[in-house]
SENULO-769338 format. One record per residue: residue in one letter; x, y, z of N, C-alpha, C, O in turn. Coordinates in steps of 0.2 Angstrom, whole numbers, padded with zeros to 4 digits, always signed. Atoms other than C-alpha are relative to their C-alpha. Example, Ala and Ser with C-alpha at 12.3 -4.5 7.8 and 13.67 -1.06 7.14 Angstrom:
2
A+0004-0006+0000+0062-0022+0039+0004+0006+0000+0009+0005+0003;S-0004-0006-0001+0068-0005+0036-0004+0005+0003-0001+0011+0004;
//
This chain:
284
M+0004+0004-0008+0083+0074-0033+0007-0001+0004+0010-0006+0004;P-0006+0002-0004+0098+0077-0021-0001-0006+0007-0006-0007+0010;I+0001+0005-0006+0103+0065-0008+0007+0001+0004+0013+0002+0002;K-0006+0002-0003+0113+0066+0006+0000-0003+0009-0005-0003+0013;V-0001+0006-0005+0121+0053+0020+0002+0002+0004+0008+0001+0003;T-0002+0001-0005+0124+0057+0034+0002-0004+0006-0003-0006+0009;G-0004+0004-0007+0135+0047+0049-0006-0006-0001-0011-0007+0003;L+0004+0004-0002+0124+0032+0042+0005-0007+0001+0010-0007-0003;T-0002+0004-0004+0129+0016+0053-0006-0006-0001-0011-0007+0002;Y+0005+0007-0001+0119-0002+0046+0002-0004+0003+0008-0005+0003;I-0002+0004-0001+0120-0016+0055-0005-0004+0000-0011-0004+0003;Y+0006+0004-0001+0112-0031+0051+0001-0006+0006+0006-0008+0010;G-0002+0005-0006+0105-0045+0063+0002+0005+0008+0006+0003+0011;K-0002-0004-0003+0108-0030+0076-0001-0003+0007-0006-0007+0006;K+0000+0004-0003+0108-0037+0093-0001-0009+0002-0002-0011+0008;T+0000+0008-0001+0109-0056+0091+0008+0000-0002+0011+0004-0005;P-0006+0002+0000+0124-0065+0090+0005-0001-0009+0011-0003-0011;T-0005-0001+0007+0128-0064+0070+0001+0005-0003+0003+0005-0009;A+0001-0007+0005+0126-0045+0068+0006-0001-0002+0011-0004-0001;F-0004-0001+0004+0135-0037+0056+0000+0006-0003-0003+0007-0008;K+0000-0006+0004+0141-0019+0053+0001+0000-0007+0006-0003-0009;A-0001+0001+0008+0137-0018+0033+0003+0007-0001+0006+0008-0006;L-0002-0008+0004+0139+0002+0032+0003+0004+0007+0000+0004+0013;D-0004-0002-0006+0152+0011+0044+0001+0009-0001+0005+0012-0003;D+0000-0007+0000+0147+0029+0046+0004+0004-0007+0009+0006-0009;I-0001-0001+0008+0146+0034+0027-0002+0009+0000-0007+0012+0003;N+0003-0007+0001+0144+0052+0024+0001+0003-0007+0008+0003-0008;L-0001-0002+0005+0142+0059+0007-0008+0005-0004-0014+0006-0002;E+0006-0004+0001+0131+0071-0004-0001-0002-0007+0004+0001-0011;L+0001+0001+0009+0124+0065-0024-0006+0008+0001-0011+0010+0005;N+0002-0006+0003+0119+0081-0031-0007-0003-0005-0008-0009-0008;D+0005+0003+0005+0103+0081-0043+0003+0001-0008+0005+0006-0011;H+0001+0002+0007+0103+0074-0061+0010+0001+0000+0013+0005-0003;I-0005-0001+0002+0119+0066-0059+0000-0010-0004-0005-0014-0006;F-0002+0004+0004+0127+0050-0068+0007-0003+0004+0012-0003+0001;A-0005+0003-0005+0136+0040-0052+0003-0009-0002+0001-0014-0004;A-0002+0009-0002+0144+0023-0050+0004-0001+0008+0009+0001+0011;I-0004+0000-0005+0147+0017-0034+0002-0009+0001-0001-0013+0003;V-0004+0006-0003+0159+0002-0032+0003-0003+0004+0004+0002+0008;G-0003+0002-0005+0169-0009-0021-0001-0007-0001-0005-0009-0005;E-0001+0009-0001+0173-0028-0018-0007-0002+0001-0012+0002-0001;T+0007+0003+0001+0157-0041-0016+0001+0000+0008+0006-0003+0011;G+0000+0003-0006+0153-0040+0003+0001+0009+0002+0003+0011+0008;S-0006-0005-0005+0159-0019+0005-0007+0006+0002-0008+0011+0006;G+0006-0007-0004+0141-0010+0008-0003+0002-0006-0008+0006-0005;K+0002-0006+0005+0136-0003-0009-0009-0003-0002-0013+0001-0004;S+0009-0001+0001+0117-0012-0012-0004+0002+0008-0009+0004+0008;T+0003-0004-0005+0116-0008+0007-0001+0004+0000-0006+0006+0002;L+0002-0006+0002+0119+0008+0004-0007+0005-0004-0010+0010-0001;V+0005-0002+0002+0107+0011-0010-0006-0003+0005-0010+0002+0006;Q+0008+0000+0000+0092+0002-0003-0001+0004+0006-0005+0001+0009;H+0001-0004-0004+0093+0016+0011-0003+0007-0004-0005+0012-0001;F+0002-0004+0003+0089+0027-0003-0008+0000-0001-0013+0005+0000;N+0010+0001+0001+0070+0023-0005-0003-0002+0007-0009-0002+0009;G+0004+0004-0007+0069+0018+0014-0004-0008+0000-0009-0009+0003;L+0000+0007+0002+0071-0001+0008+0001-0002+0006-0003-0006+0009;L-0005-0001-0007+0083+0001+0024-0001+0004+0005+0001+0010+0002;I-0001-0004-0005+0082+0010+0039+0005+0002+0004+0007-0002+0008;P-0006-0001-0004+0096+0018+0046+0001-0004+0007-0003-0004+0011;T-0002+0000-0008+0105+0010+0063+0001+0003+0005-0001+0003+0011;E-0001-0008-0001+0113+0027+0066+0001+0004-0006+0001+0001-0011;G-0001-0005+0004+0114+0042+0057-0008+0000-0006-0013-0003-0005;T+0007-0001+0004+0101+0049+0043+0000+0001-0008+0005+0003-0011;V+0002-0001+0009+0095+0050+0023-0005+0004+0000-0010+0003+0002;L+0004-0004+0001+0089+0065+0018+0002-0001-0011+0006+0001-0015;V+0002-0002+0007+0082+0064+0000-0004+0003-0001-0010+0001+0000;D+0004-0006+0001+0073+0081-0006+0000+0000+0006+0005-0001+0009;D+0003-0002-0008+0064+0085+0009-0003-0008+0004-0006-0008+0009;F+0000+0006-0002+0062+0066+0013+0006-0002+0006+0012-0003+0004;L-0004+0003-0006+0070+0061+0031+0001-0006+0002-0003-0006+0007;I+0001+0006-0004+0073+0044+0036+0006-0001+0004+0012-0001+0002;V-0004+0001-0005+0080+0040+0051-0003-0006+0004-0008-0009+0003;N+0002+0007-0002+0080+0027+0064-0006+0003+0006-0004+0004+0012;K+0006-0001-0006+0063+0031+0073-0005-0002-0005-0004+0000-0011;K+0003+0002+0004+0049+0024+0064-0006+0004-0001-0009+0002-0006;R+0005-0003+0000+0036+0038+0067+0001+0006-0004-0003+0008-0006;K-0002-0004+0003+0046+0050+0060+0002-0002-0008+0005+0002-0011;N-0002+0002+0006+0048+0040+0043-0006-0001-0005-0008-0006-0008;K+0008-0002+0004+0033+0047+0033+0000+0000-0007+0004+0004-0009;N+0003+0001+0008+0028+0044+0014+0007-0003-0002+0012-0002-0005;M-0007+0005+0004+0040+0031+0011-0002-0001-0006+0002-0002-0010;R-0002+0002+0002+0030+0026+0000-0002+0007-0006-0004+0003-0010;D-0002-0006+0004+0029+0045-0012+0009-0001-0002+0012+0000-0007;L-0006-0003+0004+0048+0045-0011+0004-0008-0004+0009-0009-0007;R-0003+0007+0003+0049+0025-0017-0001+0001-0006+0002-0002-0009;K+0001+0000+0004+0040+0032-0031+0004+0006-0003+0001+0008-0008;K-0002-0007+0002+0051+0048-0035+0008-0007+0003+0006-0006+0008;I-0006+0005+0001+0068+0034-0033+0000-0008-0001+0001-0013+0003;G+0000+0009+0004+0068+0018-0042+0004-0002+0001+0009+0002+0001;L-0003+0005-0002+0076+0003-0036+0000-0007-0005-0004-0011-0005;V+0003+0009+0005+0081-0012-0051+0006-0005+0003+0012-0004+0003;F-0003+0006-0003+0088-0025-0042+0006-0004-0005+0006-0002-0011;Q-0004+0000+0003+0103-0034-0047-0003-0008-0004+0000-0009-0009;F+0003+0004+0002+0093-0050-0052-0008+0002-0001-0012+0001+0004;P+0006-0001+0002+0077-0046-0062-0006-0001+0003-0011+0002+0005;E+0006+0006-0003+0067-0061-0058-0005+0002+0008-0011+0000+0009;Y+0001+0001-0004+0066-0054-0041-0005+0009-0002-0004+0014+0001;Q+0004-0007+0003+0054-0038-0049-0005-0002-0006-0007+0003-0010;L+0001+0002+0007+0046-0049-0061-0006-0005+0005-0004-0008+0009;Y+0006+0004-0003+0027-0058-0054-0005-0001-0002-0008-0006+0000;E+0008+0001+0006+0013-0055-0066+0001-0005-0006+0007-0005-0009;S+0000+0005+0004+0009-0068-0078+0000+0004-0008-0001+0000-0013;T+0000+0000+0005+0011-0058-0093+0004+0007-0002+0001+0011+0001;V-0004-0004+0000+0024-0044-0099-0004+0007+0002-0002+0010+0007;I+0003-0008-0002+0012-0027-0098-0005+0001+0005-0008+0006+0007;K+0002-0002-0006+0003-0033-0083+0003+0001+0006+0001+0005+0010;D-0005-0003-0003+0019-0033-0074+0004+0007+0002+0007+0009+0007;V-0001-0008+0002+0022-0015-0080-0005+0004+0004-0003+0009+0007;M+0005-0002-0001+0007-0010-0075-0002+0001+0008-0005+0006+0010;V-0001+0000-0005+0009-0013-0058+0000+0006+0004-0004+0008+0008;G+0001-0006-0004+0015+0001-0050-0005+0004-0003-0010+0005+0001;P+0006-0007+0002+0004+0014-0059-0006-0003+0004-0009+0001+0007;K+0008-0001-0006-0012+0004-0050+0001+0000+0005-0002+0004+0009;N+0002-0004-0007-0004+0004-0035-0002+0008+0004-0005+0010+0009;F+0002-0009+0000-0004+0023-0036-0006+0003-0003-0007+0008-0005;K+0008-0001-0001-0023+0022-0038-0001+0001-0008-0006+0004-0008;A-0001-0001+0006-0020+0022-0058-0006-0005-0002-0008-0009+0002;S+0006+0003+0002-0036+0015-0068+0002-0005-0004+0008-0004-0005;D-0002+0006+0006-0035-0001-0080+0004+0005-0006+0010+0005-0006;D-0002-0005+0008-0033+0012-0096+0003+0002+0003+0006+0006-0002;E-0006-0008+0002-0021+0025-0088+0006-0005+0002+0011-0003-0002;A-0002+0006-0004-0011+0010-0079+0003-0004-0007+0009-0005-0006;R-0002+0003+0005-0010+0002-0096+0004+0007-0006+0010+0007-0009;E-0002-0006+0005-0008+0019-0107+0009-0001+0003+0014-0003+0000;I-0010-0002-0002+0009+0022-0095+0003-0006+0000+0009-0005+0000;A-0003+0004+0003+0014+0004-0096+0003+0000-0008+0009-0001-0009;Q-0003+0001+0008+0016+0004-0115+0006+0007+0000+0012+0006+0000;K-0007-0003-0001+0025+0019-0114+0007+0001+0003+0012+0004+0001;A-0006+0000-0004+0036+0016-0101+0003-0007-0005+0009-0006-0005;L+0000+0007+0003+0039-0004-0112+0004+0003-0007+0009+0000-0009;A-0002-0002+0004+0041+0008-0126+0008+0003-0001+0012+0002-0005;E-0007-0004-0002+0056+0019-0119+0005-0004+0001+0011-0002+0002;V-0007+0004-0001+0065+0002-0116+0001-0006-0005+0003-0011-0004;G+0001+0002+0005+0063-0005-0132-0005-0006-0002-0003-0011-0005;I+0003+0008-0004+0050-0019-0127-0006+0004-0005-0009+0010-0004;G+0007-0003+0003+0034-0018-0144-0005-0005+0004-0004-0008+0009;E+0006+0002-0003+0017-0024-0142+0000-0008-0001-0004-0011+0001;D+0002+0007+0001+0022-0042-0147+0003-0002+0007+0001-0008+0009;F-0001+0005-0007+0029-0046-0129-0007+0002+0003-0009-0003+0005;Y+0005-0003-0006+0014-0037-0120-0003-0007+0002-0002-0010+0007;E+0003+0006-0004+0006-0053-0119+0003-0006+0003+0000-0011+0005;R-0005+0004-0002+0021-0063-0115+0001-0003+0006+0000+0001+0011;S-0004-0002-0011+0029-0071-0096+0004+0002-0005+0007+0001-0010;P-0008-0002-0001+0041-0061-0093+0006-0004+0003+0012-0002+0002;F-0005+0005-0004+0050-0077-0084+0001-0004-0007+0007-0007-0006;D-0001+0003+0008+0050-0085-0104+0005+0006-0004+0008+0003-0008;L-0007-0005+0002+0063-0069-0109+0006-0003+0001+0008-0008+0004;S-0009+0002+0001+0081-0069-0111+0002+0006+0006-0002+0011+0006;G-0004-0005-0005+0093-0059-0096-0001+0007-0002-0003+0012+0001;G-0001-0011+0002+0094-0042-0106-0009+0001-0001-0012+0006+0000;E+0009-0002+0000+0073-0044-0110-0003+0000+0007-0009+0001+0007;K+0004+0002-0009+0069-0047-0090+0002+0006+0001-0003+0010+0002;R-0003-0007-0006+0082-0031-0085-0004+0006-0005-0007+0010-0002;R+0005-0006+0002+0072-0020-0097-0007-0001+0003-0008+0003+0007;I+0006+0001-0004+0055-0026-0091+0001+0004+0005-0001+0009+0005;A-0001-0002-0006+0061-0024-0073+0002+0011-0001-0001+0015+0003;I-0001-0006+0003+0067-0007-0080-0006+0005-0002-0006+0011+0000;A+0003-0002+0004+0053-0001-0089-0009+0001+0008-0013+0005+0009;G+0002+0000-0006+0043-0006-0071-0001+0005+0004-0006+0009+0003;I-0003-0005+0000+0052+0007-0063-0003+0005-0003-0007+0008+0000;L-0001-0004+0004+0050+0019-0077-0008+0002+0002-0010+0007+0004;A+0008-0002-0003+0030+0017-0073+0000+0006+0002-0002+0011+0000;L+0001-0006-0006+0032+0027-0059+0001+0007-0002-0002+0012+0001;N-0002-0006+0000+0042+0040-0067+0004+0003+0007+0002+0007+0010;P-0005-0002-0007+0056+0042-0053+0004+0004-0002+0005+0005-0008;D-0007-0004+0003+0070+0055-0054+0003-0001+0001+0008+0001-0003;V-0008+0004-0001+0083+0045-0048-0002-0006-0001-0007-0008+0002;L-0001+0006+0003+0084+0028-0057+0005-0005+0004+0009-0007-0001;V-0005+0005-0003+0096+0015-0045+0000-0005-0001-0006-0008-0001;L-0001+0003+0001+0104+0002-0051+0003-0007+0000+0004-0009-0006;D-0001+0005-0004+0109-0013-0045+0007-0007-0005+0006-0013-0004;E-0002+0003+0003+0124-0022-0057-0005-0001-0008-0006-0007-0010;P+0004+0001+0004+0112-0019-0073+0003-0004-0006+0000-0004-0011;V-0001+0002+0005+0122-0027-0084+0003-0006+0000+0005-0009-0005;A-0004+0007-0003+0130-0042-0075-0005-0007-0005-0011-0007-0005;G+0003+0006+0004+0128-0060-0086-0005+0002-0008-0008-0002-0011;L+0000-0002+0006+0125-0050-0101+0004+0000-0008+0009+0001-0005;D-0002-0001+0006+0132-0050-0120+0002+0005-0002-0003+0009-0002;P-0002-0007+0002+0141-0035-0125-0005+0001-0005-0003+0007-0008;E+0004-0003+0002+0126-0033-0136-0005+0005+0004-0006+0011+0003;G+0003-0001-0006+0116-0034-0122+0000+0007+0004-0004+0011+0006;V-0003-0006-0004+0127-0021-0112-0002+0007-0002-0005+0011+0001;E+0000-0006+0007+0128-0009-0128-0009+0001+0002-0010+0007+0002;E+0006-0001+0000+0110-0010-0125-0004+0005+0005-0008+0010+0005;I+0002-0004-0006+0107-0006-0108+0002+0007+0001-0001+0012+0003;M-0004-0007-0001+0120+0006-0107-0004+0006-0005-0010+0009-0004;G+0006-0006+0005+0112+0017-0120-0006+0001+0002-0009+0006+0001;L+0008-0004-0002+0095+0017-0112+0002+0002+0005-0002+0005+0008;L-0001-0005-0008+0103+0024-0097+0004+0005-0002+0001+0010+0001;T-0004-0005+0005+0114+0036-0107-0007+0004-0002-0006+0010-0002;R+0008-0003+0003+0096+0042-0114-0004+0001+0004-0008+0005+0002;M+0006+0000-0007+0086+0042-0096+0005+0006+0002+0003+0012+0003;Y-0004-0006-0003+0100+0053-0091+0001+0007-0004+0002+0012-0001;E+0001-0006+0007+0099+0067-0107-0005+0000+0003-0006+0004+0007;A+0005-0003+0000+0082+0064-0104-0002+0005+0008-0008+0009+0008;G+0004-0003-0003+0082+0072-0087+0002-0004+0007+0004-0001+0013;K-0002+0004-0006+0086+0057-0074+0006-0002+0004+0010-0006+0001;S-0007+0002-0005+0099+0055-0061+0000-0009-0001-0005-0013-0001;I-0003+0008+0002+0109+0036-0065+0003+0000+0008+0005+0005+0010;I-0002+0000+0000+0116+0029-0052-0001-0007+0002-0005-0010+0005;L-0002+0008+0001+0125+0012-0055+0005-0003+0004+0011+0000+0005;I-0002+0003-0003+0130-0001-0045+0005-0005-0005+0003-0009-0009;S-0007+0006+0005+0145-0011-0054+0008+0000+0002+0012+0004+0004;H-0009+0001+0000+0162-0021-0053+0003-0001-0007+0007-0005-0008;N-0004-0001+0004+0164-0017-0070+0003+0006-0001+0000+0011-0003;M-0003-0007-0001+0175-0004-0070+0002+0002-0007+0006+0008-0007;D-0001-0002+0010+0177-0003-0092-0006+0005+0002-0004+0011+0002;L+0007-0002-0001+0159+0003-0088-0003+0008+0002-0006+0012-0001;V-0002-0007-0004+0162+0017-0075+0005+0002-0002+0004+0008-0002;L-0002-0004+0002+0175+0022-0082-0002+0005-0008-0001+0011-0010;Q+0005-0005+0007+0166+0026-0099-0007+0004+0002-0008+0009-0002;Y+0004-0004+0000+0151+0032-0092-0001+0003+0006-0006+0008+0006;A+0002-0003-0007+0150+0038-0074+0005+0006+0000+0011+0005+0000;H-0004-0008-0001+0155+0056-0072+0002+0001+0007+0006+0006+0009;E-0001+0000-0007+0157+0053-0053-0001-0008+0004-0006-0012+0003;V-0004+0006-0006+0163+0038-0040-0001+0000+0007+0001+0005+0010;Y-0001-0001-0006+0160+0033-0024+0002-0007+0002-0002-0011+0001;A-0003+0006-0002+0170+0018-0017+0002-0002+0007+0008-0001+0010;L+0000+0006-0007+0167+0006-0003+0003-0005+0001+0003-0009-0003;H-0005+0006-0002+0177-0006+0006-0001-0003+0008-0001+0001+0013;Q+0003+0002-0007+0172-0016+0020-0005+0006+0006-0005+0007+0012;G+0006-0004-0003+0158-0004+0023+0001+0009+0003-0003+0013+0006;K-0002-0007+0001+0166+0012+0023+0001+0003-0005+0004+0000-0010;L-0001-0005+0008+0168+0026+0009+0007+0002+0001+0009+0005+0006;I-0006-0001-0001+0184+0027+0005+0005+0003-0005+0011+0004-0005;Y-0002-0006+0007+0184+0039-0011-0006-0001-0003-0010-0005-0004;E+0006-0003+0004+0174+0050-0020+0003+0005-0004+0008+0009-0002;G-0005-0003+0004+0177+0059-0036+0000-0001-0006-0005-0003-0007;T+0002+0000+0006+0179+0057-0054+0003-0009-0003+0007-0011+0002;P-0002+0007+0002+0184+0038-0062+0007+0001-0004+0010-0003-0007;K-0008-0001+0006+0200+0046-0072+0004+0002+0009+0010+0001+0011;E-0005-0002-0007+0206+0052-0053+0001-0006+0004+0006-0007+0007;L+0000+0005-0003+0201+0037-0046+0005-0006-0002+0008-0010+0002;F-0005+0007+0004+0210+0023-0059+0006+0003+0000+0011-0001+0002;S-0006-0002-0001+0224+0035-0058+0004-0002+0005+0010-0002+0004;H-0002+0000-0005+0227+0032-0041-0001-0005+0005-0001-0005+0011;I+0004+0008-0003+0220+0014-0038+0006-0002+0005+0012-0002+0003;T-0004+0001-0005+0227+0008-0023+0000-0008+0001-0005-0010-0002;D+0003+0007+0001+0228-0013-0020-0004-0001+0007-0007-0007+0009;D+0004+0000-0007+0219-0009-0002-0007+0001-0002-0012+0000+0002;M+0007-0003+0003+0205-0004-0012-0005-0007-0003-0011-0007-0004;A+0004+0006+0003+0201-0021-0020-0004+0001-0005-0008-0003-0006;L+0003-0002+0004+0196-0013-0035+0002-0003-0007+0008-0001-0007;E-0002+0001+0005+0199-0019-0053+0004+0006-0004+0001+0012-0003;I-0002-0004+0003+0208-0008-0063-0004-0002-0009-0006-0007-0011;P+0003+0001+0003+0201-0004-0080+0002-0003-0008+0006+0001-0009;T-0003+0004+0007+0207-0013-0098+0004+0007-0001+0010+0008+0000;L-0004-0006+0002+0211+0006-0103+0005+0001+0005+0010+0002+0001;Y-0005-0004-0003+0222+0011-0091+0005-0006+0003+0010-0004+0006;T-0005+0008+0001+0231-0009-0090+0004+0002-0007+0010+0000-0008;M-0003+0001+0006+0234-0004-0107+0006+0006+0000+0012+0005-0003;I-0004-0005+0000+0242+0014-0102+0007-0001+0006+0013+0001+0006;N-0007+0000-0004+0252+0007-0087+0006-0003-0004+0012-0002-0003;K-0005+0004+0006+0261-0005-0100+0001+0003-0004+0004-0001-0008;L-0001-0003+0003+0264+0007-0111+0005+0004+0002+0009+0005-0002;N-0002-0004-0001+0270+0018-0101+0009-0002+0002+0014+0001+0001;E-0006+0006-0002+0282+0003-0093+0005+0000-0006+0010+0001-0004;H-0004-0001+0006+0290+0004-0109+0001+0007-0005+0000+0008-0011;G-0003-0007-0001+0295+0021-0110-0004+0005-0004-0001+0009-0007;M+0003-0006+0000+0281+0031-0114-0003+0004+0004-0004+0000+0009;H+0002-0006-0005+0275+0046-0104-0011+0001+0000-0014+0006+0000;L+0008-0003+0000+0253+0045-0105-0002+0002+0008+0001+0000+0012;D+0003-0002-0004+0244+0053-0093-0008-0003+0001-0012-0002-0004;P+0006+0004+0000+0229+0044-0088-0005+0004+0002-0011+0001+0002;L+0006-0003-0001+0220+0058-0082-0005+0004-0008-0011+0007-0009;E+0003-0003+0008+0218+0064-0101-0001-0006-0004+0000-0005-0010;V+0001+0005+0005+0213+0048-0108-0007-0004+0005-0007-0005+0011;S+0004+0004-0002+0196+0039-0104-0004-0005-0007-0008-0009-0005;T+0001+0001+0008+0192+0033-0124+0005-0004-0001+0010-0004+0002;V-0004+0005+0004+0201+0020-0135+0003+0008-0005+0009+0009-0006;E+0001-0005+0004+0199+0037-0146+0006+0002+0004+0012+0001+0002;E-0006-0005-0003+0210+0048-0134+0008-0003+0002+0014+0000+0004;L-0006+0005-0003+0221+0034-0129+0005+0000-0008+0011+0000-0008;V-0006-0001+0007+0228+0034-0149+0000+0007-0002+0005+0007-0006;S-0001-0008+0000+0227+0053-0149+0008+0003+0004+0012+0007+0002;A-0006-0001-0004+0240+0053-0134+0007-0004-0003+0012-0002-0002;I-0005+0004+0002+0250+0038-0142+0002+0004-0006+0009+0005-0006;M-0002-0004+0007+0251+0049-0158+0003+0005+0001+0008+0007-0002;K-0004-0008-0004+0254+0065-0147+0007-0001+0001+0011+0002-0001;E-0007+0004-0002+0269+0054-0140+0003+0001-0005+0006+0006-0007;R-0001-0001+0006+0274+0051-0154+0003+0004-0005+0005+0003-0010;G-0001-0006+0008+0276+0067-0164-0005+0000-0007-0003+0002-0012;L+0003+0002+0005+0261+0061-0175-0006+0005-0002-0009+0006-0007;G+0006-0004+0003+0247+0072-0172+0000+0007+0006-0004+0012+0006;
//
C-alpha cells in the first residue's frame, strides 16, 4: 500500500502560546511492500509523522495519501478513517498503551470484535495472530500486564495483526529488550515482510537500521533531510544529522584510518567486512 506525503506540516497547540511546529513541509513517497526505517534525534518528528499515516493526527497543512485514502485538514473530507486504521497498523513504543483487557486472548480479540466479528470468529483470528508472534495457548488466560517487555510487545503486535493490516508501523519495537528479545522481534518482522506486509520502523538503533532496512528516511528538527539506502546514509553521515554511526561503520572508519581502503558502500554485515578485509590483504 503506497503512502504519499505532500507538503505536510504539523503544529502542536496551534494558536496557543506553546505552539510547536513538529513537522515542516515534509514530502516523501513510500512504495508498496517496503522495509523502511525512519530515523532522527529525539524530537525530530518521527512519531508525529507516522501517526499521520493512519489518521491519528490530521495535517495542519498538506496532505497524506494512503492508497486511495486522502487525509487533509478538512474534517468532512477525512472519510473512512476506521477502514484506513485496519490497513495501517501502528504499534506504539510502549506496548502498555495498547494493552487493556484482563487476559491476553481477550486483548487480541478486541480489534476483530470492533469490526463486527463474532466472539468465536474473533477468538479464532486472535489465536492465529498470537501463533504468528510465537505466543502459545499457555499465555491465553494470563494478564498481559504480568508479562515481560518482549512478551508485551509481541502481544501488542498480535493485536494489530488480528486486523490483518497491509502496513505495520512500529515505534522503537526493540527498545529495552535484551539481545535475544531483539533477535526475536526482528526475526518476526522479517518474516512478516517476506509474507508480503510492508514494515516501517522507527528506531534509534542504527545497527538494526543498517542490517534490516532497505530504505531510510532521516528527520531533523521536523524536516526531511535524507532519503535513500542505509549504506549511502551511513557512508556520508554528517554531524548536523544528529545520528549515531553503526558499530560496523565505526570499525570501517578506524580500519581506514590505519591504512586500509574499505568501501563502506560494499559492507553492511560482519561477514562482508571480513571478506573486504581479506580482499584488501590479498587473501580472498
